[in-house]
C-alpha positions as CSV (number, residue, x, y, z in Angstrom):
1,M,-94.4,110.7,29.4
2,I,-92.8,109.3,26.4
3,D,-90.7,112.3,25.7
4,I,-89.4,112.2,29.5
5,V,-88.2,109.0,28.7
6,I,-86.0,109.5,25.4
7,S,-84.9,112.9,26.5
8,M,-83.1,111.3,29.7
9,G,-81.7,108.6,27.5
10,L,-79.9,111.2,25.1
11,V,-79.1,112.8,28.0
12,G,-77.6,109.6,29.1
13,A,-75.8,109.4,26.0
14,M,-74.6,112.6,25.5
15,L,-72.7,112.3,29.0
16,S,-71.0,109.5,27.6
17,M,-70.3,110.6,24.6
18,L,-68.9,113.6,26.1
19,G,-66.9,111.3,28.8
20,M,-65.8,108.9,26.5
21,G,-64.8,111.3,23.7
22,L,-62.9,113.5,26.3
23,L,-60.7,110.7,27.1
24,I,-59.9,109.1,24.3
25,A,-58.9,112.8,22.8
26,Y,-56.4,113.0,25.8
27,Y,-55.3,109.8,26.2
28,G,-55.9,107.8,23.1
29,S,-53.0,107.1,20.2
30,S,-53.1,109.1,16.9
31,K,-55.6,106.9,15.5
32,T,-58.0,106.4,18.1
33,R,-58.4,110.6,18.8
34,N,-59.4,110.6,16.0
35,V,-62.5,108.6,17.6
36,G,-62.0,110.7,20.6
37,F,-63.1,113.7,18.8
38,L,-66.2,112.1,16.5
39,F,-67.4,111.2,20.1
40,L,-67.3,114.8,21.1
41,V,-69.0,115.8,18.0
42,I,-71.8,113.8,19.1
43,G,-72.1,114.7,22.7
44,V,-72.4,118.9,22.2
45,A,-74.6,118.0,18.4
46,L,-77.1,115.8,21.3
47,A,-76.7,118.3,23.9
48,Y,-78.4,121.3,21.5
49,Y,-80.4,119.4,20.4
50,L,-81.7,118.6,24.2
51,V,-81.6,122.3,24.6
52,E,-83.7,123.4,21.6
53,M,-86.4,120.3,22.8
54,D,-89.5,121.7,23.8
55,T,-89.3,120.2,27.3
56,S,-85.7,120.5,28.0
57,K,-85.2,122.1,31.1
58,V,-87.6,119.4,33.1
59,A,-86.4,116.6,31.1
60,F,-82.5,117.8,31.2
61,G,-82.6,117.8,34.7
62,N,-84.0,114.6,35.1
63,G,-81.3,113.0,32.7
64,M,-78.6,114.7,34.9
65,L,-80.3,113.4,38.2
66,A,-80.8,109.8,36.6
67,F,-77.4,109.4,35.4
68,V,-75.5,111.0,38.4
69,G,-77.9,108.5,40.7
70,G,-76.7,105.9,38.4
71,M,-73.1,106.9,38.4
72,I,-72.6,107.1,42.3
73,G,-74.2,103.7,42.8
74,G,-72.2,102.0,40.6
75,I,-69.8,103.5,42.9
76,I,-71.1,102.7,45.9
77,G,-71.7,99.0,45.0
78,I,-68.2,98.8,43.5
79,I,-67.0,99.9,46.9
80,V,-68.9,97.4,48.8
81,F,-68.1,94.6,46.7
82,L,-64.2,95.0,46.8
83,I,-64.9,95.8,50.7
84,A,-66.8,92.1,50.6
85,I,-63.6,90.5,48.5
86,I,-61.3,92.5,51.0
87,K,-62.0,90.6,54.3
88,S,-62.8,87.6,53.2
């Protein structure tokens, strides 16, 4: 059970690092681009580690589901909040 929890956390961290790394490396200034590339390297290293884990298939799928579900829930919450503010 603890393996699934750890791997789901690693999947979330990996996706966050890859997303932040891409955005910072593309839109950042010259100093922050290096940090963006560092985030990309960390994200790729986490992805490699997750692929090499024994429980990678189930844990990776569960981690992706949890991350995507959290993102969708956050987006829906923001939309509902904005609609409530606009209508009041």
